[in-house]
N, C-alpha and C positions, 0 to 999 in steps of 0.2 A: 487746379487741386490735385495734389496728387494722396492716393490713397493706398491705406496700407492695412492689407488682410494677414490677422496670424491666424495660424492652424492654433487649434484649441486640443494641445497635446495630453492636458492633464486630463482629459475625460478617456482620452486613451486609453491612455496608464493606469488612469484605477481600473478600467473594465477590463484591463488583460494582466491583471495583478498574477495569477497563477502561472500563466503562461513563460511572462518574464522571471519570475521566480524559477520556475524548471527551467529556461534557460541557462541562469546560473548557479545553478544544485549542478548540471549538468557537467559545464564546465569547470567548476571547482572539481566536482567529480572524479574527471579522468586524470585529473593529477595527485589530488589528495583524499583519503579515507572511501576510495572507490565504494568498497563491500557497504558503506554505511547511507554515502551522501546521493549513489547513482540509484537505488532504487526507490529513493524519495521524490529524484526528478521525474521519473517514470512515474509516479503516482501522480504528483501535481500535472505532469502532463495529458494522462488520461481525465482528469479532472477539469481542466481546462477544453480539453477536447468535447465534455459533456456540457460545457457555458460558449459552446459553439466560437472558441478562437484555435482555428483549424492552424494554421501556419505555424505560427509561435508554436503552439504545444506540441506539435510535431518536429520542431527541430530540439523542443527540449525533450521531445521522449527519445530523439534518435543520440542527443547528447548523450541521455541517461543510460543506453544500452552502450554506448560507445567505452563510455567510463567502465560497464561493466566487464565490457569485453579485454579493455586494458586493464584488469587487475595486474598487482606483481607478481609475479611468480614466487615470492619469500610466502607469500597469503595462501598459494594454494599448496605449499608445502609444510606447512603448519598443519594439515590434515591427512598427509600422507607417510608422515615422518613414523617408522615402527619402531 
């Protein structure tokens, strides 16, 4: 008899919603709307760490910080035009 074991992935996904959403927003924030989306990714990452989702939350925080570092130079020029 062959036994097939299924991983219960839905349980893990339900527990790690904040972390997964933080990673998605961090990836999106690298390319578009960095000043708005990247801080949200960082905040969700820290909330995920409070819920003991360390690995995925730290990836989300890293991607959020990377999104803030890759702000388009045009965004900065808006503040320094005389």
